[in-house]
C-alpha positions in Angstrom: 0.0 0.0 0.0 1.5 3.3 -0.9 1.0 6.6 0.9 -1.6 7.9 -1.6 -3.9 4.9 -0.9 -3.5 5.4 2.8 -4.7 9.0 2.7 -7.7 8.0 0.4 -8.9 5.3 2.9 -8.4 7.4 6.1 -10.1 10.6 4.7 -13.5 10.9 6.3 -16.5 12.2 4.3 -16.9 14.9 6.9 -13.5 16.4 6.2 -13.6 16.3 2.4 -17.4 16.4 1.8 -17.3 12.9 0.2 -14.4 13.7 -2.1 -10.9 12.1 -1.8 -8.1 14.6 -1.0 -6.6 14.7 -4.4 -10.0 15.6 -6.0 -11.1 18.2 -3.4 -12.0 21.7 -4.7 -9.3 24.3 -4.5 -9.2 26.9 -1.7 -11.3 30.0 -2.1 -8.4 32.4 -1.1 -4.7 32.3 -1.4 -2.1 32.0 -4.2 -3.8 29.2 -5.9 -7.2 30.9 -6.2 -8.4 30.6 -9.8 -10.1 33.6 -11.5 -13.8 33.9 -11.0 -16.1 33.2 -13.8 -17.4 36.2 -15.7 -20.1 36.7 -18.2 -20.9 39.1 -20.9 -23.5 41.8 -20.2 -24.8 43.4 -23.3 -25.8 47.1 -23.2 -29.1 47.0 -25.1 -29.1 50.7 -25.7 -26.2 51.0 -28.2 -25.2 47.3 -28.7 -21.8 47.6 -27.1 -20.9 44.7 -24.8 -19.0 45.1 -21.5 -17.5 42.6 -19.1 -18.9 42.5 -15.5 -18.4 40.1 -12.6 -21.4 37.9 -12.0 -21.2 38.0 -8.2 -20.8 41.7 -8.0 -23.8 42.2 -10.4 -26.1 40.0 -8.4 -25.1 41.5 -5.1 -25.8 45.0 -6.4 -29.3 43.9 -7.4 -29.9 42.5 -4.0 -28.7 45.7 -2.3 -31.1 47.8 -4.4 -34.1 45.6 -3.5 -33.3 45.5 0.2 -32.7 49.3 0.5 -36.1 51.1 0.5 -34.5 54.6 0.5 -32.7 54.0 -2.8 -29.4 55.2 -1.4 -26.4 52.9 -1.6 -24.1 53.0 1.4 -20.7 54.4 0.9 -18.1 51.9 -0.4 -20.8 49.5 -1.7 -21.9 51.3 -4.9 -21.8 49.3 -8.1 -20.0 50.7 -11.2 -22.1 51.8 -14.1 -20.2 51.1 -17.3 -21.4 52.9 -20.5 -19.8 53.5 -23.8 -18.3 56.7 -24.9 -21.1 57.2 -27.5 -23.8 56.9 -24.8 -22.0 59.3 -22.6 -21.6 62.0 -25.3 -25.3 61.6 -26.3 -26.4 62.0 -22.7 -24.1 65.0 -22.2 -25.5 66.8 -25.3 -29.0 66.2 -24.0 -28.1 67.7 -20.6 -26.6 70.8 -22.2 -29.7 71.4 -24.3 -32.0 71.2 -21.3 -30.0 73.7 -19.2 -31.7 77.0 -18.3 -30.4 79.6 -20.7 -31.4 82.4 -18.4 -29.3 81.2 -15.4 -27.1 83.9 -13.9 -24.3 84.0 -11.4 -25.5 84.0 -7.8 -25.3 87.3 -6.0 -23.2 87.7 -2.9 -23.1 90.0 0.1 -20.9 93.1 0.1 -17.4 92.8 1.4 -18.0 95.3 4.3 -15.7 97.8 5.8 -12.2 96.5 6.7 -12.0 98.8 9.7 -15.1 97.2 11.4 -14.2 93.8 13.0 -17.6 92.8 14.5 -21.2 93.5 14.1 -23.1 95.4 11.4 -21.2 96.2 8.3 -18.2 94.2 9.5 -15.6 92.9 7.0 -16.7 89.6 5.4 -14.1 89.4 2.6 -13.9 86.0 0.9 -16.2 84.5 3.5 -19.4 86.5 2.5 -22.3 84.2 1.8 -24.4 83.9 -1.4 -27.9 85.3 -1.6 -29.7 81.9 -1.5 -27.1 80.0 0.5 -27.4 79.1 4.2 -24.0 78.4 5.7 -25.6 77.8 9.1 -28.0 75.1 7.9 -27.7 71.7 9.7 -25.9 68.9 7.9 -28.8 66.5 8.5 -31.4 68.6 6.6 -33.0 66.9 3.7 -33.1 69.0 0.6 -36.3 67.3 -0.6 -38.3 68.6 2.4 -37.2 72.2 1.9 -39.1 74.9 0.0 -37.5 77.3 -2.3 -38.0 80.8 -0.8 -36.6 84.2 -1.4 -34.0 85.1 1.3 -33.4 88.7 2.2 -29.8 89.4 3.0 -29.2 91.8 5.8 -26.2 92.8 7.9 -28.2 93.0 11.1 -27.2 90.7 13.9 -30.9 89.9 14.7 -31.5 88.3 11.3 -31.6 84.5 11.0 -29.2 84.7 8.1 -26.5 86.4 10.2 -23.2 84.8 11.1 -23.1 82.7 14.3 -20.0 84.6 15.6 -22.0 87.9 15.6 -24.6 86.6 18.0 -22.4 84.9 20.6 -21.8 88.0 22.8 -22.2 91.8 22.5 -19.5 93.1 20.2 -17.4 96.3 20.8 -18.3 99.4 18.8 -16.3 100.1 15.7 -13.4 102.5 16.1 -14.3 106.1 15.3 -11.0 106.8 13.4 -7.9 105.1 12.0 -5.4 107.1 14.0 -3.5 103.9 14.9 -2.6 103.4 11.2 -2.5 107.0 10.0 1.2 107.2 9.5 0.8 110.1 7.1 0.0 112.5 10.0 3.1 114.6 10.7 4.2 117.7 12.5 2.4 116.8 15.8 5.3 118.2 17.8 6.2 114.9 19.5 9.9 115.2 18.5 12.1 116.1 21.4 15.8 116.0 22.4 17.7 116.0 25.6 21.4 116.8 26.2 22.9 114.4 28.8 26.5 115.4 28.8 28.3 117.5 31.4 28.9 120.5 29.2 27.3 121.3 25.8 30.0 123.8 24.7 33.7 124.1 25.4 35.5 127.2 26.7 35.4 128.8 23.3 31.7 128.3 22.8 32.0 125.4 20.3 29.6 122.5 20.5 31.2 119.4 21.9 29.2 117.3 19.4 30.3 119.1 16.2 33.8 120.1 17.2 36.5 117.5 17.1 39.1 117.9 19.8 42.6 118.5 18.4 44.4 117.9 21.7 44.2 114.1 21.5 47.3 113.6 19.5 45.2 112.3 16.5 44.6 114.4 13.4 40.7 114.3 13.3 40.1 117.3 11.0 42.7 116.9 8.2 42.1 115.2 4.9 42.1 111.5 4.9 45.4 110.1 3.6 45.4 108.0 0.4 44.5 104.4 0.9 48.0 103.2 0.2 49.3 105.2 3.2 46.7 103.8 5.7 47.4 100.8 7.9 45.0 99.0 10.1 45.2 96.1 12.5 42.6 93.7 13.8 41.3 94.4 17.3 42.1 92.0 20.1 40.4 93.2 23.4 37.5 95.1 24.8 38.3 98.6 25.9 34.9 100.1 26.7 31.2 99.4 26.9 28.8 102.2 26.2 26.2 102.3 29.0 23.1 104.5 29.4 23.3 106.7 32.5 19.8 105.7 33.5 20.0 102.4 35.2 16.3 101.7 34.5 16.9 102.1 30.8 15.5 99.1 28.9 18.0 97.5 26.6 16.7 96.7 23.1 18.6 95.3 20.0 20.9 97.8 18.3 19.9 98.4 14.7 22.4 101.0 13.5 25.9 102.3 14.4 27.5 105.3 12.6 30.7 107.2 13.3 30.8 110.9 12.5 32.0 111.4 8.9 35.8 111.8 8.4 36.7 112.5 12.1 34.7 109.8 13.9 34.9 111.7 17.2 31.2 110.9 18.1 29.2 107.7 17.6 25.5 107.6 16.6 23.5 104.5 17.6 19.9 103.5 17.2 17.9 100.6 18.5 14.6 98.9 18.7 13.5 101.1 21.5 12.9 103.9 19.0 15.7 106.0 20.5 18.7 107.6 18.7 21.7 108.3 20.9 25.0 110.0 20.3 28.1 109.1 22.3 31.6 110.6 22.7 34.1 108.3 21.1 37.0 109.8 23.0 37.5 111.3 26.5 35.1 109.6 29.0 32.9 108.1 26.1 29.7 109.1 27.8 26.3 109.7 26.3 25.9 113.3 24.9 22.4 113.6 23.5 19.2 111.6 22.8 16.9 112.2 19.8 13.3 111.1 20.5 10.3 111.2 18.1 9.8 107.8 16.5 7.2 105.4 17.9 8.7 102.1 16.7 12.0 100.5 16.1 14.6 102.3 14.1 15.6 100.5 10.9 18.5 102.7 9.7 20.3 106.1 10.2 22.8 107.9 8.0 24.8 111.1 8.3 24.9 113.8 5.7 28.3 114.3 4.0 29.1 117.2 6.4 27.7 115.5 9.5 25.6 118.5 10.5 22.4 116.6 9.9 21.4 112.9 9.8 18.4 110.9 8.6 16.5 108.2 10.5 14.1 105.6 9.2 11.7 103.7 11.4 9.1 101.0 11.3 6.5 103.6 12.1 6.7 104.3 8.3 8.3 107.7 8.7 11.7 109.2 7.9 13.0 112.2 9.8 15.7 114.7 9.3 17.5 115.8 12.4 20.0 118.6 13.3 23.0 116.8 14.9 24.0 119.7 17.2 20.7 121.0 18.5 18.6 117.8 18.2 15.8 119.6 16.3 13.6 117.7 13.9 13.9 119.6 10.6 11.6 117.7 8.4 9.6 114.5 8.1 9.0 112.3 5.1 6.6 109.4 4.5 5.2 107.3 1.6 3.0 105.0 3.6 5.5 102.1 3.4 8.2 101.0 5.8 11.7 102.3 5.0 14.3 99.6 5.4 17.4 101.5 4.4 18.2 105.2 3.8 21.3 106.9 2.2 22.3 110.5 1.5 23.7 111.3 -1.9 27.4 112.2 -1.1 27.6 114.5 -4.1 24.2 116.2 -3.7 23.7 116.8 0.1 20.1 117.9 -0.4 18.9 114.6 -1.8 18.6 111.1 -0.4 17.3 107.7 -1.3 15.2 105.3 0.8 14.6 101.6 0.1 11.0 100.7 1.0 9.0 97.6 1.9 6.7 98.1 -1.1 9.6 97.2 -3.5 10.4 100.9 -4.4 13.4 103.1 -4.0 12.2 106.6 -3.5 14.2 109.8 -4.0 13.5 112.9 -1.9 14.7 116.5 -2.0 14.9 118.2 1.4 14.5 121.6 -0.4 11.1 120.6 -1.7 7.9 122.4 -0.6 5.5 121.2 2.0 4.0 117.8 1.3 7.4 116.0 1.1 6.6 113.9 -1.9 9.2 111.9 -3.7 10.8 113.5 -6.7 11.7 110.1 -8.3 10.7 106.5 -7.9 12.7 103.4 -8.9 10.2 100.5 -8.9 11.7 97.5 -10.7 12.4 95.3 -7.6 9.9 92.5 -6.8 10.2 92.5 -3.0 11.4 94.7 -0.2 14.7 96.6 -0.8 17.5 95.8 1.6 20.6 97.9 0.7 21.5 101.1 -1.3 25.2 101.7 -2.2 26.5 104.6 -4.2 29.4 104.0 -6.6 31.2 105.5 -9.6 31.7 108.9 -8.0 28.0 108.8 -6.9 26.7 108.8 -10.5 25.3 105.3 -10.0 24.0 103.3 -7.2 23.4 99.6 -6.5 20.4 98.1 -4.7 19.6 94.6 -3.4 16.3 93.1 -2.5 14.6 90.1 -0.9 13.8 89.0 -4.5 17.4 87.7 -4.7 18.5 90.2 -7.3 21.0 93.0 -7.6 20.2 96.1 -9.8 22.4 98.9 -10.8 20.9 102.4 -11.7 22.0 105.7 -13.1 21.1 108.3 -10.5 17.9 110.1 -11.5 16.9 107.6 -14.2 14.3 105.1 -13.0 15.4 102.3 -15.4 18.1 99.8 -14.2 21.2 99.5 -16.3 22.1 96.1 -15.0 20.2 93.2 -13.5 22.0 90.4 -11.7 19.7 87.5 -10.8 20.4 83.8 -10.5 18.5 80.9 -9.1 21.5 80.0 -6.9 21.6 83.5 -5.3 20.6 84.3 -1.8 19.2 87.6 -0.6 21.9 90.2 0.0 20.9 91.8 3.3 23.8 94.2 4.1 26.4 96.0 2.0 29.5 98.0 2.4 31.7 99.7 -0.3 35.4 99.0 -0.3 37.5 102.2 0.3 39.0 101.8 -3.2 35.6 102.3 -4.7 36.1 99.3 -7.0 34.2 96.7 -5.1 31.1 96.4 -2.9 30.9 93.7 -0.3 27.5 92.1 0.6 26.4 89.9 3.5 24.5 87.0 1.8 21.9 84.8 3.4 23.9 81.6 3.0 26.5 82.4 5.6 29.1 84.1 3.4 30.3 87.5 2.2 30.4 88.1 -1.5 31.9 90.9 -3.6 30.7 92.7 -6.7 32.8 95.0 -8.9 31.4 98.5 -9.6 32.4 98.7 -13.2 30.6 95.7 -14.8 28.6 94.7 -11.7 29.8 91.1 -11.8 30.4 88.9 -8.8 34.1 88.3 -8.0 34.1 84.5 -7.9 37.5 84.4 -6.2 36.4 86.6 -3.3 34.2 84.8 -0.7 34.5 85.1 3.0 33.1 82.2 5.0 33.1 81.0 8.6 30.4 83.2 10.2 26.9 82.2 10.9 24.2 84.8 10.0 21.1 82.6 9.8 18.0 84.5 10.9 19.6 87.9 11.2 20.6 90.8 9.0 24.2 90.9 10.1 26.4 93.9 9.2 29.7 93.8 7.3 32.4 96.5 7.4 35.8 97.1 5.7 38.7 98.8 7.5 39.8 102.2 6.2 42.9 100.7 4.5 40.8 98.0 2.8 42.8 95.1 4.2 40.5 93.7 6.9 36.8 92.6 6.6 34.8 92.6 9.8 31.5 90.8 10.2 29.0 90.0 12.9 27.8 86.6 13.8 24.5 85.2 15.1 26.4 83.3 17.8 27.8 86.4 19.4 31.2 86.7 17.6 33.1 89.4 15.8 34.7 87.8 12.8 37.8 89.4 11.1 39.1 88.3 7.7 42.0 89.2 5.4 40.6 90.9 2.3 43.2 89.5 -0.1 43.4 85.8 1.0 39.8 85.6 2.3 41.1 83.8 5.4 39.8 84.3 8.9 42.3 86.2 11.1 40.5 86.3 14.4 37.2 85.5 16.0 36.3 87.4 19.2 33.4 86.4 21.5 31.6 89.6 22.4 29.3 88.3 25.1 29.0 85.2 27.3 25.3 84.9 26.6 25.9 84.5 22.9 23.8 87.5 21.8 24.0 88.0 18.0 26.3 90.8 16.8 24.1 92.8 14.4 26.2 96.0 13.7 29.9 96.6 13.1 31.6 99.9 12.3 35.3 100.9 12.0 36.6 104.1 13.5 37.8 106.1 10.4 40.9 107.7 12.0 42.1 105.0 14.5 44.2 102.1 13.3 42.4 99.2 15.0 39.2 100.3 16.8 35.9 98.7 16.0 32.4 99.2 17.6 29.8 96.4 17.7 26.1 96.5 18.5 24.4 93.3 19.7 21.0 91.8 20.0 21.0 92.3 23.7 21.3 96.1 23.4 25.0 96.3 24.3 27.4 98.6 22.4 31.1 97.7 22.8 34.4 99.3 21.7 37.2 97.0 20.7 40.9 97.7 20.1 
């Protein structure tokens, strides 16, 4: 007896349903499952035949008979297969029966954007249609509803109002837009305060405008040629500028500027909307404060003579100040936020401002009341970050968040050069080289790049790396002799590089807390003095 006969004799009818094991039906699931039988179902309408599963077809009929509502549960609906000719015929019949007089449904008005709640409030894209009820319950049956004409009203008592309007009594709408009326100027809020020991010296000269000649440093003579200058990188901290008021709240420093040519006083601005001027020699104390802005200062810039300076703020205003007396001479505004501001060195009565609305606006301080721009340069696609004059101030270069660099002829609102590449990063800060042949930019990919001012091309061999600037608009500065490049760092370091070799010389930690160094400026007359402004509001002097 072989093994096969043994299995045939021992197999019980209960286990195999009366069949021997080798003739039992195959399993209904698994790898050996044969394909189910199918049949041809003929579409009697157009004569085309389609293939359908027999079991699925029968189950669909059973579900339709057992479901009195006529609705097939989700996931159990049977497929209806028709030919392309039948579909096109039915589609043409549907198009012919459409109502030719149907019109677009009307919607509510957008409302007033100054009203947040209540009657006449701003709806915007959420306004409802004339015959649409957004507050209807999901369980409502459309067959039980009657078509009625709905009157749309903005009243809170109407049934068609928004649910949010009837939750609680809403505050009244503001009577004016004074909180956003940045165009209102001349309200007399500008003020100044002298905080030094003596405002004038023994000869009646202002200590702010007059450079002391008894320091052993020539602060009033002409700057020597760049070949005769020699600078060294700083090594230690020599002073920290502190506000005399101990309760003074420290805010991030947003701008640092030395007095033109002499550098005997230092101008700083911060996020506390205050502009301060410090003595860079002697006891290095605070001399005067300039108050008048209501929000953070974005940039400041001296006039070529230093007698006046400009300030730009996030309160959407630009102000012209007298450096000696602290008086606010004029105020300018376009309704947008100024990000950077620069005097024209060759035309002291005109200045440029890079705005948040993608424009560079040109103002003339000699213009009549109204203070409107005399020229606009509007080819950028996003907010303007930097403005740098070059070519004896006949041209200027601008950079923007649109990752582009544009060169302009001064007074002509058409760019003469556009540099834009998909691999570029936004250039957030810029500094011209003392030779005037190159402009250095702080890029958003943790490096400093250089562009020449003749053909406005990037110098591929010039790239300074090693700093970390992620998340901050970190400043870059070049020493008066053009040999050292200084940069801030988001980790709280002052990074110093050799201009020719692009190698890092030194890296100084400015604070133990690691506050980012946002602003860097070289003293124009000293050989190795640098001032830094940090995110924690500290201003430090290095030598």
